[in-house]
VOBA-1610 file (N, C-alpha, C; in pm, whole numbers, padded with zeros to 5 digits, always signed):
BEGIN
Met+17579+23040+23855Met+17590+23060+23953Met+17540+22993+23893Leu+17357+22844+23592Leu+17334+22831+23494Leu+17312+22926+23541Ser+17456+22839+23700Ser+17464+22969+23769Ser+17446+22959+23774Lys+17664+22986+23922Lys+17685+23054+23955Lys+17620+23053+23869Val+17164+22850+23740Val+17138+22855+23689Val+17123+22936+23665Lys+17385+23155+23639Lys+17315+23131+23637Lys+17137+23294+23749Val+16863+23589+23544Val+16738+23544+23474Val+16727+23583+23316Lys+16730+23496+23239Lys+16718+23518+23099Lys+16574+23461+23066Ala+16520+23514+22969Ala+16415+23455+22927Ala+16436+23352+22810Lys+16914+23526+23506Lys+16932+23359+23386Lys+16882+23424+23431Val+16674+22903+23429Val+16713+22957+23481Val+16796+22956+23439Lys+17147+23263+23729Lys+17119+23261+23673Lys+17164+23272+23758Val+16936+23044+23699Val+16970+23022+23813Val+17017+23063+23793Trp+16952+23063+23438Trp+17038+23105+23546Trp+17197+23103+23482Ala+17280+23148+23549Ala+17406+23197+23525Ala+17424+23214+23484Val+17317+23182+23352Val+17457+23218+23361Val+17462+23307+23388Ser+17493+23377+23248Ser+17546+23260+23301Ser+17456+23145+23298Ala+17508+23051+23319Ala+17426+22926+23314Ala+17345+22952+23434Ala+17378+22993+23542Ala+17272+23027+23651Ala+17172+23117+23606Val+17170+23201+23550Val+17085+23288+23520Val+16994+23240+23429Ala+17023+23203+23320Ala+16916+23161+23211Ala+16834+23073+23267Val+16851+22990+23374Val+16746+22894+23411Val+16626+22968+23468Val+16637+23103+23492Val+16515+23172+23550Val+16398+23182+23436Ala+16459+23171+23320Ala+16327+23190+23215Ala+16218+23104+23213Ser+16222+22968+23187Ser+16113+22884+23208Ser+16178+22741+23179Phe+16211+22638+23258Phe+16254+22534+23247Phe+16157+22445+23186Thr+16174+22356+23060Thr+16109+22263+23044Thr+16156+22131+23103Val+16092+22066+23201Val+16144+21945+23292Val+16152+21833+23182Leu+16256+21768+23159Leu+16279+21658+23079Leu+16249+21527+23151Ser+16178+21438+23083Ser+16144+21326+23143Ser+16274+21224+23150Arg+16271+21151+23252Arg+16386+21055+23264Arg+16339+20919+23295Ala+16368+20829+23226Ala+16323+20678+23235Ala+16367+20640+23377Glu+16268+20605+23466Glu+16257+20529+23599Glu+16358+20628+23689Pro+16309+20745+23711Pro+16401+20832+23828Pro+16387+20761+23957Gln+16495+20770+24017Gln+16495+20701+24162Gln+16391+20775+24259Pro+16337+20701+24318Pro+16231+20725+24415Pro+16288+20819+24537Glu+16233+20924+24558Glu+16253+21018+24652Glu+16155+21071+24742Pro+16174+21082+24870Pro+16032+21118+24939Pro+15994+21262+24905Gln+15862+21266+24905Gln+15791+21379+24846Gln+15756+21485+24968Pro+15820+21593+24964Pro+15789+21699+25085Pro+15636+21732+25077Gln+15577+21747+25198Gln+15445+21816+25195Gln+15446+21949+25175Pro+15385+22015+25083Pro+15382+22172+25043Pro+15359+22236+25176Ala+15419+22341+25197Ala+15423+22429+25330Ala+15287+22509+25303Ser+15217+22523+25416Ser+15086+22619+25400Ser+15146+22759+25413Val+15245+22790+25485Val+15285+22920+25493Val+15455+22923+25490Glu+15500+23047+25474Glu+15643+23020+25447Glu+15702+23073+25592Arg+15704+22974+25677Arg+15729+22984+25821Arg+15873+23022+25851His+15957+22994+25776His+16117+23036+25784His+16122+23188+25752Leu+16039+23260+25685Leu+16062+23388+25634Leu+15970+23481+25708Ala+16045+23590+25765Ala+15980+23704+25822Ala+16030+23822+25794Asn+15948+23931+25799Asn+15983+24075+25734Asn+16031+24062+25605Val+15974+23998+25517Val+16006+23991+25385Val+15996+24120+25327Arg+16110+24166+25243Arg+16145+24280+25193Arg+16179+24287+25047Gln+16119+24336+24964Gln+16163+24355+24817Gln+16239+24467+24778Leu+16369+24440+24730Leu+16471+24550+24709Leu+16464+24589+24573Thr+16409+24520+24471Thr+16426+24583+24358Thr+16285+24566+24294Ala+16234+24654+24191Ala+16116+24653+24121Ala+16128+24671+23987Gly+16082+24578+23891Gly+16096+24598+23746Gly+16200+24544+23679Arg+16156+24470+23560Arg+16282+24407+23475Arg+16339+24300+23525Lys+16445+24254+23505Lys+16517+24113+23542Lys+16635+24152+23650Asn+16625+24115+23773Asn+16723+24120+23864Asn+16750+23977+23928Ala+16881+23935+23939Ala+16911+23790+23965Ala+17032+23783+24034Glu+17068+23664+24096Glu+17182+23616+24163Glu+17240+23720+24247Ala+17175+23751+24339Ala+17224+23843+24467Ala+17288+23767+24569Tyr+17410+23815+24608Tyr+17500+23728+24701Tyr+17550+23824+24784Phe+17541+23801+24917Phe+17604+23891+25027Phe+17758+23898+25040Ser+17795+24006+25087Ser+17949+24042+25101Ser+17980+23958+25236Phe+18097+23968+25248Phe+18172+23873+25351Phe+18103+23948+25494Asp+18095+24059+25515Asp+18042+24110+25644Asp+17900+24144+25642Gly+17825+24085+25512Gly+17669+24089+25509Gly+17603+24202+25501Ser+17668+24319+25480Ser+17607+24435+25476Ser+17582+24500+25324Lys+17642+24405+25232Lys+17622+24450+25101Lys+17569+24316+25017Leu+17532+24366+24897Leu+17479+24256+24795Leu+17541+24288+24680Ile+17605+24200+24588Ile+17636+24198+24449Ile+17509+24126+24372Phe+17461+24187+24260Phe+17361+24118+24191Phe+17357+24168+24052Gln+17303+24114+23944Gln+17306+24145+23812Gln+17148+24204+23785Ser+17153+24304+23684Ser+17020+24347+23643Ser+17012+24412+23523Thr+16890+24408+23463Thr+16870+24477+23341Thr+16827+24629+23360Asn+16798+24662+23476Asn+16782+24813+23515Asn+16910+24883+23487Asp+16904+24990+23428Asp+17013+25087+23398Asp+17018+25201+23518Trp+17099+25174+23606Trp+17115+25297+23722Trp+17229+25372+23687Gly+17304+25346+23563Gly+17412+25417+23534Gly+17539+25398+23606Ala+17645+25473+23575Ala+17781+25452+23649Ala+17773+25548+23758Gly+17875+25521+23853Gly+17868+25603+23987Gly+17761+25553+24073Thr+17763+25601+24201Thr+17668+25571+24312Thr+17544+25663+24302Val+17423+25576+24313Val+17295+25625+24305Val+17219+25587+24435Gly+17159+25691+24512Gly+17073+25657+24615Gly+16934+25621+24586Leu+16907+25516+24630Leu+16780+25440+24612Leu+16682+25514+24719Pro+16555+25488+24679Pro+16444+25526+24783Pro+16463+25444+24915His+16474+25481+25032His+16501+25430+25154His+16376+25327+25185Gly+16403+25206+25198Gly+16302+25096+25225Gly+16195+25078+25116Gln+16204+25105+25011Gln+16136+25076+24897Gln+16184+25004+24782Pro+16128+24914+24712Pro+16184+24852+24604Pro+16202+24952+24476Ala+16311+24942+24419Ala+16368+25049+24321Ala+16379+24988+24174Ser+16344+25052+24070Ser+16372+25034+23938Ser+16434+25167+23877Ser+16496+25138+23755Ser+16559+25263+23679Ser+16453+25299+23580Gln+16493+25427+23522Gln+16407+25493+23427Gln+16427+25411+23302Arg+16552+25379+23259Arg+16595+25307+23152Arg+16636+25153+23173Gly+16619+25078+23084Gly+16658+24921+23069Gly+16756+24897+22983Leu+16818+24769+23004Leu+16946+24721+22935Leu+16900+24606+22859Gly+16954+24574+22764Gly+16943+24470+22674Gly+16995+24327+22730Cys+17092+24341+22823Cys+17151+24234+22915Cys+17198+24273+23035Tyr+17237+24176+23137Tyr+17269+24208+23252Tyr+17412+24290+23279Gln+17385+24398+23351Gln+17515+24449+23404Gln+17517+24427+23593Met+17639+24452+23636Met+17666+24416+23775Met+17652+24530+23864Tyr+17596+24513+23962Tyr+17559+24623+24059Tyr+17600+24562+24209Val+17647+24675+24299Val+17652+24638+24438Val+17565+24734+24505Leu+17479+24677+24588Leu+17379+24746+24686Leu+17421+24740+24805Asp+17439+24861+24890Asp+17464+24876+25035Asp+17343+24869+25102Leu+17321+24758+25180Leu+17191+24743+25251Leu+17173+24824+25371Glu+17266+24903+25406Glu+17272+25002+25528Glu+17249+25137+25452Thr+17284+25183+25360Thr+17254+25310+25289Thr+17156+25322+25200Asp+17118+25209+25138Asp+17050+25200+25008Asp+17106+25263+24886His+17263+25280+24884His+17331+25315+24783His+17359+25204+24700Ile+17332+25241+24556Ile+17356+25139+24453Ile+17492+25178+24354Arg+17576+25096+24305Arg+17660+25134+24220Arg+17696+25032+24121Arg+17710+25073+23994Arg+17737+24970+23879Arg+17891+24957+23914Val+17928+24822+23883Val+18071+24789+23903Val+18109+24720+23780Ser+18048+24688+23694Ser+18080+24639+23581Ser+18114+24746+23481Leu+18152+24735+23334Leu+18188+24831+23250Leu+18066+24885+23164Gly+17964+24818+23167Gly+17841+24877+23081Gly+17845+24812+22961Thr+17931+24744+22899Thr+17947+24687+22779Thr+17935+24540+22794Gly+17894+24465+22678Gly+17881+24316+22668Gly+17770+24280+22774Ala+17775+24161+22804Ala+17697+24080+22931Ala+17764+24035+23024Thr+17697+24060+23144Thr+17784+24019+23277Thr+17687+23910+23365Thr+17748+23832+23434Thr+17684+23732+23515Thr+17774+23694+23638Cys+17688+23644+23744Cys+17760+23569+23852Cys+17863+23630+23912Gly+17815+23731+23978Gly+17900+23837+24088Gly+17932+23767+24218Tyr+18028+23804+24263Tyr+18054+23741+24410Tyr+18164+23834+24457Phe+18169+23880+24610Phe+18261+23932+24669Phe+18393+23858+24711Phe+18512+23944+24700Phe+18639+23887+24754Phe+18639+23912+24907Pro+18715+23835+24974Pro+18753+23878+25108Pro+18782+24020+25148Gly+18720+24092+25252Gly+18756+24226+25274Gly+18654+24299+25218Asp+18564+24255+25103Asp+18470+24346+25049Asp+18482+24469+24977Arg+18627+24464+24935Arg+18659+24600+24851Arg+18663+24571+24711Arg+18669+24435+24672Arg+18671+24396+24534Arg+18574+24283+24518Val+18521+24267+24396Val+18434+24175+24357Val+18475+24104+24210Leu+18425+23989+24195Leu+18442+23925+24089Leu+18313+23913+24000Phe+18312+23889+23865Phe+18232+23856+23786Phe+18267+23806+23657Ser+18168+23758+23577Ser+18212+23721+23433Ser+18139+23806+23337Ser+18216+23822+23230Ser+18162+23919+23125Ser+18216+23890+22976Thr+18123+23920+22893Thr+18173+23889+22751Thr+18230+24018+22664His+18251+24123+22747His+18281+24259+22709His+18402+24232+22600Met+18510+24153+22613Met+18628+24147+22530Met+18603+24086+22414Ala+18470+23989+22415Ala+18444+23928+22269Ala+18340+24017+22197Gly+18307+24139+22240Gly+18209+24209+22196Gly+18135+24321+22282Gln+18117+24425+22225Gln+18065+24533+22317Gln+17904+24509+22338Gln+17831+24456+22245Gln+17693+24449+22235Gln+17651+24312+22323Cys+17542+24321+22360Cys+17479+24183+22425Cys+17492+24075+22323Pro+17537+23948+22378Pro+17529+23843+22288Pro+17388+23798+22232Pro+17385+23743+22119Pro+17252+23714+22053Pro+17175+23597+22139Glu+17060+23596+22158Glu+16981+23488+22244Glu+16967+23381+22139Pro+16978+23250+22206Pro+16962+23135+22114Pro+16835+23112+22063Lys+16816+23061+21953Lys+16689+23003+21902Lys+16605+22921+21980Arg+16483+22944+22006Arg+16394+22838+22088Arg+16360+22747+21978Glu+16407+22620+22018Glu+16368+22505+21941Glu+16310+22398+22026Gly+16181+22429+22096Gly+16130+22335+22177Gly+16167+22362+22308Arg+16256+22277+22360Arg+16302+22267+22508Arg+16370+22389+22512Tyr+16392+22429+22638Tyr+16478+22554+22694Tyr+16621+22526+22685Arg+16698+22634+22620Arg+16844+22615+22600Arg+16899+22749+22641Trp+17030+22740+22696Trp+17107+22878+22720Trp+17230+22869+22644Ala+17280+22964+22590Ala+17409+22974+22521Ala+17514+22991+22593Leu+17626+22924+22583Leu+17752+22911+22660Leu+17840+23026+22593Asp+17800+23149+22617Asp+17884+23291+22542Asp+18017+23270+22597Asn+18094+23374+22517Asn+18218+23368+22560Asn+18264+23472+22682Tyr+18241+23398+22798Tyr+18252+23473+22924Tyr+18405+23451+22968Asp+18455+23573+23016Asp+18562+23542+23100Asp+18551+23613+23231Met+18637+23576+23339Met+18612+23601+23473Met+18710+23734+23491Tyr+18666+23831+23580Tyr+18716+23965+23629Tyr+18709+23984+23741Ala+18801+24057+23801Ala+18813+24126+23939Ala+18810+24287+23939Ile+18720+24344+24008Ile+18733+24491+24012Ile+18684+24541+24152Gly+18740+24681+24173Gly+18712+24726+24308Gly+18553+24771+24313Val+18502+24754+24421Val+18364+24804+24449Val+18337+24952+24405Asn+18454+25032+24376Asn+18428+25178+24316Asn+18440+25174+24162Gly+18423+25035+24121Gly+18421+25045+23965Gly+18557+25064+23912Gln+18683+25052+23996Gln+18798+25097+23922Gln+18895+24954+23960Gly+19018+24955+23859Gly+19097+24845+23882Gly+19057+24737+23812Leu+19016+24706+23702Leu+18954+24591+23646Leu+19086+24504+23623His+19062+24390+23649His+19178+24280+23626His+19108+24140+23567Arg+19188+24088+23473Arg+19137+23972+23425Arg+19166+23857+23481Leu+19071+23765+23508Leu+19141+23642+23593Leu+19136+23517+23505Thr+19066+23508+23374Thr+19085+23407+23313Thr+19087+23461+23138Ser+19149+23376+23071Ser+19175+23418+22923Ser+19164+23305+22825Thr+19090+23183+22861Thr+19062+23075+22784Thr+18963+23105+22704Pro+18953+23046+22575Pro+18835+23051+22486Pro+18705+23002+22561Gly+18613+23056+22516Gly+18475+22979+22566Gly+18439+23044+22687Tyr+18335+22955+22761Tyr+18260+22985+22875Tyr+18342+22963+23021Asp+18359+23081+23098Asp+18419+23057+23220Asp+18333+23155+23311Ala+18245+23102+23379Ala+18160+23170+23485Ala+18111+23065+23594Glu+17990+23148+23670Glu+17946+23061+23774Glu+18031+23043+23892Ala+18110+23182+23903Ala+18222+23146+24019Ala+18151+23186+24151Thr+18204+23132+24248Thr+18177+23176+24400Thr+18337+23160+24486Val+18349+23222+24581Val+18467+23227+24667Val+18452+23162+24798Ser+18558+23073+24847Ser+18554+23010+24964Ser+18538+23107+25102Pro+18443+23065+25184Pro+18463+23160+25299Pro+18598+23163+25371Asp+18672+23104+25359Asp+18828+23119+25402Asp+18916+23206+25312Gly+18855+23250+25212Gly+18919+23360+25135Gly+19012+23315+25038Lys+19040+23180+25014Lys+19142+23132+24959Lys+19117+23076+24824Thr+18996+23040+24777Thr+18980+22967+24650Thr+18850+23022+24578Ile+18895+23018+24441Ile+18754+23050+24372Ile+18726+22920+24289Val+18585+22862+24301Val+18547+22763+24220Val+18433+22793+24122Phe+18455+22752+23984Phe+18376+22796+23878Phe+18357+22695+23772Thr+18285+22751+23697Thr+18251+22637+23569Thr+18316+22677+23442Ser+18384+22580+23358Ser+18458+22613+23240Ser+18429+22522+23131Leu+18448+22565+22997Leu+18418+22473+22891Leu+18602+22452+22831Arg+18681+22488+22904Arg+18827+22500+22869Arg+18876+22372+22811Asp+18809+22258+22863Asp+18892+22117+22844Asp+18773+22039+22734Gly+18668+22125+22683Gly+18599+22065+22606Gly+18452+22000+22672Asp+18439+22002+22795Asp+18316+21978+22859Asp+18280+22083+22967Leu+18162+22071+23035Leu+18144+22182+23130Leu+18158+22107+23268Asp+18286+22158+23309Asp+18329+22100+23452Asp+18347+22209+23543Leu+18376+22167+23661Leu+18412+22254+23785Leu+18547+22264+23787Tyr+18607+22381+23812Tyr+18741+22415+23837Tyr+18754+22487+23958Ala+18892+22482+24010Ala+18910+22569+24132Ala+19032+22641+24083Met+19060+22764+24151Met+19197+22822+24125Met+19214+22929+24249Asn+19313+22990+24244Asn+19372+23098+24349Asn+19291+23215+24323Leu+19307+23316+24404Leu+19210+23434+24390Leu+19267+23528+24289Asp+19400+23499+24252Asp+19454+23593+24148Asp+19436+23519+24006Gly+19368+23424+24009Gly+19347+23338+23843Gly+19458+23247+23847Thr+19558+23225+23935Thr+19667+23120+23923Thr+19603+22973+23961His+19688+22893+23914His+19681+22726+23989His+19556+22674+23947Ala+19501+22688+23812Ala+19359+22645+23792Ala+19350+22491+23781Arg+19276+22416+23857Arg+19277+22278+23849Arg+19132+22224+23852Arg+19122+22115+23768Arg+18992+22055+23741Arg+18946+21963+23845Leu+18827+21971+23882Leu+18751+21897+23992Leu+18662+21794+23948Thr+18593+21827+23828Thr+18501+21709+23775Thr+18542+21653+23656Thr+18521+21539+23617Thr+18558+21467+23480Thr+18458+21396+23440Glu+18348+21378+23496Glu+18222+21306+23422Glu+18164+21390+23326Leu+18125+21309+23203Leu+18093+21392+23081Leu+17936+21433+23134Gly+17943+21571+23097Gly+17801+21633+23117Gly+17832+21767+23194Tyr+17711+21846+23219Tyr+17713+21976+23285Tyr+17727+21952+23438Asp+17845+22023+23493Asp+17862+22050+23627Asp+17872+22195+23662Gly+17807+22249+23746Gly+17803+22405+23770Gly+17736+22441+23895Gly+17725+22584+23905Gly+17665+22650+24015Gly+17724+22610+24149Ala+17838+22603+24171Ala+17922+22560+24299Ala+17905+22663+24398Phe+17900+22597+24531Phe+17891+22680+24634Phe+17988+22615+24768Phe+18079+22693+24808Phe+18141+22613+24930Phe+18052+22598+25044Ser+18099+22494+25141Ser+18021+22504+25278Ser+18103+22588+25362Pro+18048+22638+25479Pro+18099+22726+25562Pro+18241+22714+25615Asp+18283+22587+25612Asp+18424+22570+25651Asp+18503+22554+25543Ser+18458+22565+25422Ser+18543+22579+25287Ser+18591+22440+25250Arg+18568+22336+25339Arg+18599+22180+25295Arg+18525+22121+25192Arg+18393+22152+25176Arg+18330+22104+25065Arg+18256+22177+24986Ile+18195+22137+24874Ile+18153+22213+24771Ile+18016+22123+24715Val+17898+22216+24724Val+17785+22168+24666Val+17766+22227+24508Tyr+17697+22134+24434Tyr+17690+22196+24299Tyr+17577+22124+24224Arg+17528+22158+24118Arg+17417+22102+24052Arg+17496+22041+23916Ala+17424+21920+23869Ala+17490+21849+23759Ala+17390+21785+23660Ser+17432+21773+23549Ser+17319+21673+23449Ser+17416+21588+23370His+17425+21484+23401His+17504+21363+23310His+17424+21283+23233Pro+17459+21279+23105Pro+17396+21180+23003Pro+17363+21034+23057Ala+17256+20986+23060Ala+17231+20849+23122Ala+17227+20740+23009Asn+17223+20769+22874Asn+17232+20668+22770Asn+17293+20715+22676Gln+17299+20663+22566Gln+17385+20713+22419Gln+17305+20820+22358Ala+17173+20807+22356Ala+17079+20919+22291Ala+17089+21059+22355Glu+17098+21036+22490Glu+17115+21172+22572Glu+17254+21225+22560Leu+17372+21128+22549Leu+17499+21163+22525Leu+17529+21245+22386Asp+17473+21162+22278Asp+17465+21227+22160Asp+17405+21363+22156Ala+17293+21381+22214Ala+17218+21501+22195Ala+17300+21625+22297Tyr+17371+21591+22391Tyr+17454+21669+22479Tyr+17553+21736+22395Lys+17649+21643+22342Lys+17757+21656+22252Lys+17712+21746+22129Ser+17605+21711+22064Ser+17570+21803+21976Ser+17545+21933+21991Leu+17469+21969+22116Leu+17439+22111+22160Leu+17571+22183+22192Leu+17644+22093+22271Leu+17791+22154+22292Leu+17866+22205+22194Ala+17861+22134+22088Ala+17940+22179+21970Ala+17898+22313+21911Arg+17761+22334+21950Arg+17704+22459+21904Arg+17692+22574+22021Asn+17777+22542+22129Asn+17780+22621+22236Asn+17661+22658+22302Leu+17571+22552+22311Leu+17446+22549+22396Leu+17453+22435+22501Val+17345+22438+22584Val+17328+22338+22675Val+17176+22347+22719Glu+17111+22232+22741Glu+16981+22200+22775Glu+16975+22151+22927Pro+16921+22263+22993Pro+16936+22242+23143Pro+16811+22200+23214Gly+16739+22105+23163Gly+16585+22074+23190Gly+16602+21978+23327Arg+16702+21884+23332Arg+16698+21787+23460Arg+16834+21799+23538Leu+16847+21847+23664Leu+16961+21857+23722Leu+16950+21789+23860Glu+17065+21733+23917Glu+17054+21696+24048Glu+17160+21757+24136Leu+17147+21747+24250Leu+17263+21816+24351Leu+17370+21702+24390Phe+17471+21753+24392Phe+17588+21659+24461Phe+17670+21743+24548Val+17761+21686+24630Val+17853+21739+24730Val+17980+21668+24688Met+18091+21728+24707Met+18211+21677+24708Met+18299+21745+24793Asp+18429+21679+24829Asp+18543+21773+24888Asp+18582+21878+24796Ala+18656+21967+24870Ala+18701+22099+24811Ala+18806+22059+24697Asp+18878+21941+24717Asp+18970+21910+24610Asp+18932+21818+24476Gly+18786+21798+24489Gly+18697+21722+24394Gly+18690+21580+24433Gly+18743+21527+24561Gly+18731+21371+24583Gly+18600+21366+24668Gly+18559+21235+24704Gly+18442+21218+24790Gly+18303+21266+24744Arg+18279+21242+24595Arg+18165+21309+24544Arg+18049+21219+24597Arg+17915+21287+24614Arg+17819+21207+24666Arg+17671+21274+24602Gln+17608+21198+24546Gln+17490+21264+24495Gln+17363+21280+24622Val+17315+21396+24609Val+17218+21442+24736Val+17086+21415+24701Thr+17039+21464+24569Thr+16896+21431+24505Thr+16902+21336+24399Ser+16789+21279+24376Ser+16774+21191+24270Ser+16625+21189+24247Asn+16569+21282+24187Asn+16425+21276+24156Asn+16393+21313+24006Gly+16487+21336+23920Gly+16445+21373+23780Gly+16398+21484+23748Ser+16406+21587+23844Ser+16349+21718+23841Ser+16450+21824+23817Ser+16435+21940+23808Ser+16513+22046+23791Ser+16568+22116+23942Asn+16670+22070+24001Asn+16720+22098+24123Asn+16858+22184+24094Phe+16867+22320+24136Phe+16962+22399+24112Phe+16979+22505+24212Ala+17096+22592+24168Ala+17121+22705+24271Ala+17131+22656+24406Pro+17219+22547+24444Pro+17228+22522+24565Pro+17341+22612+24665Ser+17310+22627+24788Ser+17413+22686+24881Ser+17400+22621+25029Phe+17492+22643+25091Phe+17491+22557+25222Phe+17407+22658+25343His+17350+22595+25412His+17291+22683+25539His+17418+22690+25640Pro+17409+22791+25706Pro+17524+22826+25785Pro+17582+22704+25873Asp+17477+22614+25903Asp+17528+22503+26018Asp+17618+22407+25942Gly+17627+22423+25810Gly+17717+22324+25719Gly+17670+22184+25703Lys+17531+22165+25745Lys+17473+22026+25747Lys+17357+22029+25645Arg+17296+22139+25605Arg+17169+22147+25529Arg+17217+22237+25381Ile+17123+22203+25304Ile+17149+22282+25158Ile+17022+22346+25127Ile+17012+22476+25078Ile+16896+22536+25014Ile+16924+22550+24885Tyr+16816+22514+24810Tyr+16829+22511+24679Tyr+16685+22524+24620Ser+16672+22542+24471Ser+16552+22565+24404Ser+16508+22439+24332Ser+16392+22411+24331Ser+16357+22281+24241Ser+16197+22290+24189Ser+16177+22212+24103Ser+16044+22215+24011Ser+15980+22051+24076Leu+16041+22001+24201Leu+15997+21860+24236Leu+15854+21866+24258His+15779+21978+24316His+15634+21962+24324His+15569+21964+24220Asp+15607+21993+24075Asp+15556+22010+23967Asp+15547+21852+23896Gln+15597+21755+23955Gln+15612+21609+23865Gln+15457+21577+23853Gly+15458+21536+23749Gly+15318+21472+23693Gly+15234+21601+23640Lys+15273+21710+23648Lys+15178+21832+23610Lys+15232+21854+23469Val+15116+21907+23394Val+15128+21968+23259Val+15143+22105+23267Gly+15225+22142+23172Gly+15261+22307+23174Gly+15388+22348+23206Pro+15416+22498+23189Pro+15545+22549+23242Pro+15562+22503+23389Pro+15687+22466+23415Pro+15724+22428+23565Pro+15736+22569+23648Thr+15706+22553+23784Thr+15735+22626+23906Thr+15860+22593+23961Phe+15912+22692+24031Phe+16019+22657+24116Phe+16010+22731+24243His+16055+22643+24368His+16048+22688+24508His+16164+22661+24569Leu+16197+22730+24677Leu+16311+22697+24758Leu+16269+22582+24843Tyr+16379+22498+24876Tyr+16367+22374+24957Tyr+16504+22361+25057Leu+16474+22299+25173Leu+16593+22266+25253Leu+16616+22113+25248Val+16722+22078+25241Val+16768+21920+25256Val+16883+21906+25343Asn+16905+21793+25422Asn+17023+21748+25464Asn+17106+21727+25363Asp+17264+21731+25389Asp+17347+21697+25290Asp+17355+21552+25246Asp+17281+21468+25324Asp+17268+21336+25278Asp+17137+21303+25205Gly+17053+21415+25175Gly+16942+21388+25086Gly+16818+21356+25175Thr+16818+21353+25317Thr+16713+21349+25394Thr+16658+21468+25449Gly+16541+21454+25498Gly+16480+21589+25568Gly+16446+21702+25494Met+16395+21681+25389Met+16353+21779+25277Met+16230+21842+25310Glu+16243+21970+25308Glu+16139+22065+25355Glu+16130+22195+25259Gln+15998+22215+25220Gln+15977+22333+25118Gln+15985+22452+25195Val+16040+22571+25142Val+16046+22673+25232Val+15952+22815+25169Thr+15960+22810+25023Thr+15861+22914+24976Thr+15736+22846+24911Thr+15645+22936+24908Thr+15501+22876+24844Thr+15447+22980+24750Thr+15507+23117+24768Thr+15442+23230+24688Thr+15519+23255+24536Gly+15448+23270+24444Gly+15513+23302+24318Gly+15537+23171+24249Arg+15579+23197+24108Arg+15607+23069+24024Arg+15755+23048+24032Phe+15827+23137+24072Phe+15981+23123+24054Phe+16047+23191+24184Asn+16128+23097+24250Asn+16208+23131+24362Asn+16338+23062+24365Ser+16434+23149+24360Ser+16576+23062+24330Ser+16687+23152+24373Phe+16819+23104+24345Phe+16937+23193+24388Phe+16948+23247+24525Ser+16938+23160+24612Ser+16913+23189+24758Ser+17054+23170+24825Met+17091+23258+24936Met+17196+23267+24998Met+17175+23312+25133Phe+17223+23252+25244Phe+17222+23301+25390Phe+17314+23399+25417Ser+17288+23510+25482Ser+17395+23593+25516Ser+17503+23524+25617Pro+17620+23579+25629Pro+17745+23497+25704Pro+17679+23456+25848Asp+17590+23556+25911Asp+17559+23527+26053Asp+17433+23432+26072Gly+17377+23396+25937Gly+17259+23294+25937Gly+17130+23367+25975Lys+17134+23491+25976Lys+17012+23563+26048Lys+16915+23596+25899Arg+16955+23607+25778Arg+16875+23659+25675Arg+16891+23576+25557Leu+16804+23577+25474Leu+16798+23498+25338Leu+16775+23593+25237Val+16852+23605+25139Val+16829+23665+25015Val+16788+23579+24910Trp+16716+23599+24813Trp+16671+23527+24688Trp+16611+23617+24586Val+16589+23532+24481Val+16499+23599+24356Val+16384+23538+24331Ser+16273+23618+24306Ser+16137+23563+24300Ser+16076+23647+24194Asp+15964+23605+24158Asp+15859+23667+24060Asp+15743+23705+24154Arg+15737+23685+24248Arg+15610+23731+24351Arg+15609+23872+24324Asn+15498+23913+24339Asn+15464+24073+24332Asn+15491+24134+24183Ala+15539+24027+24085Ala+15563+24093+23947Ala+15464+24174+23887Lys+15467+24278+23833Lys+15377+24354+23747Lys+15381+24321+23596Glu+15489+24271+23557Glu+15496+24250+23413Glu+15540+24083+23395Lys+15518+24007+23284Lys+15562+23881+23260Lys+15712+23902+23240Gly+15773+23805+23301Gly+15931+23806+23285Gly+15999+23878+23381Glu+15938+23950+23470Glu+16003+24035+23574Glu+16029+23948+23684Phe+16177+23971+23738Phe+16220+23899+23853Phe+16286+23998+23948Asn+16276+23986+24089Asn+16321+24081+24172Asn+16397+24014+24290Val+16472+24094+24367Val+16548+24063+24471Val+16483+24074+24602Phe+16478+23986+24686Phe+16401+23987+24806Phe+16502+23951+24927Ile+16478+23986+25035Ile+16546+23950+25155Ile+16458+23931+25272Ala+16481+23854+25374Ala+16395+23823+25485Ala+16460+23787+25600Asp+16421+23797+25721Asp+16475+23755+25826Asp+16420+23606+25834Trp+16554+23517+25879Trp+16544+23364+25899Trp+16483+23310+25997Val+16360+23251+26007Val+16322+23200+26132Val+16361+23053+26148Pro+16442+23001+26238Pro+16478+22870+26251Pro+16368+22766+26250
//
């Protein structure tokens, strides 16, 4: 969602998934002469967020997304709540007694505080999302390539994430009826479903580059939406399902191109600099939204269809040390930027409820251990 960046030490943001791995700690890459962009004034308070509630506690929890009716969340976690349905403490952030080596997929009922694992418990999973009707969910998993967690890539200076052999699956919210949606070699992840319930958009390496694709809900009629060399991913539909917002990183010169291709040959990607784009749902009419040389990722639309909420390290430009990430709002033409969060060092993977009254996101605020990320929900104040 690096990730769909898309928390691994995603950003998952990120992904991974690509969306998830981004969470770990982006090293922002420098870019020669980034395009000037208005700098937002840091918010003194998080004025858009009221009644903030922490839903998870401990380990890594990422990419929480609402069901179509807004009553449930699907998210990935390294907490091991086991199979079947578990009742969490009402109104209290919860963790499990045991941890996992990589993410599994859970559905949390916001009305009952019941949680259920919907993935198989093997391999690594990422990028969950609901199907229309909220009786089935989709996610990506590596379990067909191996029952164990995939190995972490070596840290060689800048942050990288592995493009593991993910395929996409559909399953009932009761954990039954697994159905495979993709079977191409390599990375298929970062998937979301259009609000009209007709289309899945996702990122794939099937044609040799990290591009966006669309397909029907049953996995048929896959078609490529982006063609520019470089990473395109973490896509979300607009409320009317007519447009897509996504993050991208395209090599700007021969040296960057050579480096990108070299990493891709090793099934790696280096997501330090990402900009936001919007395009029509068929891939036409592409337009760049941000152009600041920072890490801008995990975008999704505001319910008004005119604004985009996303995570960025923009406020860290010129600073030395590990970057921090906060949520921002921006008009879909790149104007009217506004910082939303100020607490913690990492805030990302945000999504509005279908009625626009609540926001869910992932943050390290209140973390008791290094590398801990939790799911938060708040009432949205216009």
